[in-house]
N, C-alpha and C positions, 0 to 999 in steps of 0.2 A: 457020443454024438459029435460029429465033426463040426468044426467052426464054419460059419458061413464064409463064402469065398472072399468077402471084403473085410474080414476081421473077426475078433473074438465075440462071444455072445454079449448082448447089451444087458449086463447085470444092473441092479438098482444103483449100486455105488458108482458105476460108470456113467449111467444116465444122470445121476445127481451131480457128478463132477462136471459133466458137460453143461448142465443147466446153470451151475455156479459160474462157469466160464462165460456164458453168454447173458447172465443176469436174469434168469427166469425163475429163480427161487427167492423166497422171502417176500416181503410186501411188494405188491406191484407198484410201479411208479405212479399210476393214476390213483391208487389208493393213498399213497403218501401225499399227493397233491390235494386230493379231496380232504384228507385229514387236516392239512395245513390251512386250507380254505375255511374249513369249519372252525378251526381255532381262531383264525383271523376274524371271522364273523362274530364269534363269541366275544372277543376282545372289543370289537367295535360296538357291540350291543351294550357291554358293560360301561364303556366310555360314554356312550350316549346317555345311559341312565345317570351317570355321575354328572354330566353336563346339565341335564334337566333338573336334578336335585339342587345342584350348586347355584345355578343362575335363577332359580325360583325361590331362593332363600330357605330351602328345606334341608340343606346339607347336614346341619347339626342334629336334626331330628331323625335323619334317615339312618336306618340300621343296615348292617351288611346283608341281612336277610331281605330287607326291602329292596335294596339296590340290585341284588342278585335276581330276585323275583321279577323286577321290572325288565331285566335283560333276558328272562326266561331260562335262567340257570340256577344252580345251587350256590349256597354260601361257600362251600368247599371249592367250587370251580372258580369263584371270584378270588379266593385266597391263593389258589394255585397260579393264577395269572398275575396278580398284583400284590400279593403278600399281606396287604392291609388296606384299610379304608383310606388312609393318607396316601398310600402308594397309588391307589386307583385315582384319587384326585390329582396327584402330581402328573400322572400320565395323561389324564384328560386335559389339563391345562397346557401341557407341552404339545399335545396334538392340536389344540385350538390355536396356539401360537404359530405352529407350522402351517396350518390351514390358512390363517390370515396372511402370513408372509407370502405363501405361494400364490394366493389369489390377488393380493394387492400388487405384487411385483410382476404380475402378468399384464399390467397396464402398458399400453404402447407409448413410449416416450416420443415427444414431439407431435403427438396427435391429441389435440385438446378434446375433441368430441369423444374419442376412445378413452381418454383419461377420466372424463366425467362419467362415462358409462361404467367403467371399472369401479369408480367410487360409489356409484349408486347401487350396483350389484352387491358390493360389500356391505353397505348399510342396510339393504333390504334383507340380507341374511343375518348380519351381526349387529344391527343398529341398537336394538334394545339391550343386548348384552354389553355393547360398548358403553352405553349410558350407565349401566350398573358398575362396570369396571371403573369408569371415571369417578363414580361416587365413592370408591374405596380410598381415594387419596387421603382422607382424614381418618381412615379406619386403622385396624391393627397393622403392625409392622409388615407382615407378609403380604397382606392385601394392598397396602400402600405401595410396596415395591412392585407388585404386579401391575398396579395402576400406572406407575411411572414407566414401566417397561412398555405398556400399551401406548402411552403417549409418545414415547420415543420412536416406536414403530411408525406412528403417524407422521412425526417430524421427518424421519428418514424417507418415508414414502414421498413426501412433498419434494424433498431434494432430488429423489430419483425421477419422479414423474415430470417435474418441471425443470429439470436440470438444463435442458437446451436453452430455456429462456433465462434462468437465473445465472447461467454461466457467462452470459454476455454483459452482466451488470457489475459495477464496481461498488465498493462500500461508500457510504452507508445505505445506498439505495437497495442493494441486494438484500440486506438484512430486513429492511422495511417490507420489500416485496415478499420475501419468504414468510414473514410474520403474517402478512395479509392473506397469503395463500393457505397457511395453516388454519386461519380463522374461517375462511370461506369454505374450506373442505372439511371442517370439523363436523362430527356427528350431530352436534346441537344445531348447526345451520341446516343440515339435511332434515332433521326432525321438525324444526320450525316450519320449513316449507311444505314437507310432505304430510305432517300430522296437525300441527297447530293451525296452519293456513289451509290445509286440505287440498293443496294443488294436485292436479293430475300428474302422473309420472312424467309425461312429456314436458309439462310446464316446469316441473322441478329441474329436469335436465336442461331446458332452455334457460331458465333463470340462473342456474349455476354457471352454465357456459357463458352467458352474456357478462356476468359479473367478473368471472376469471379472465375472459377475453379483454374486457375493458381495462382491467388491472395490468395485464401483460402488455397492452398496447400503449400504456402511458410512457411518455418520454422520461428518461432519467432526470 
């Protein structure tokens, strides 16, 4: 049988070689992407389950099977992703820290209304957990360190968010204003206004804005 005018017969090996060259063999790219997305969703579900158990004081009693079932996967899947219960918790805490940093550092500097809005959005999502974290200060060493780290994030955020105002002040006035801002923006202040006093959200925002604005407007 003569060859076709444009070349030799297309044998299986030749076709396979061409497919290899152009990337049409093996797992399709979209399948790889779908698998990676599914794995990421599994990890997030497991981290969510860890958060829920940890911040509701059920962590010590929660088994690997319980945590995995909450995420809709098996114990073996949990271990494949995080190796152990402690590994899962560590990754959950690291994720939470990153989420808080990203959210709080999105505050617009030099914009008081925007800064207060950023603060309120953070506490509406993290307020109860922040109160729990703060209570760890007198707890076991690891939890005490986590509590200290969380407080430091708040102190650093005050420096970042109010830097344009604080930067114009000299000591000791700067230190006093910074301390007052830390107190006004603390989770306990927000909780008092929003929960103990039961103010509407707009009133909480206005109250915090007025208090901070008055502080910043004071003459050195």
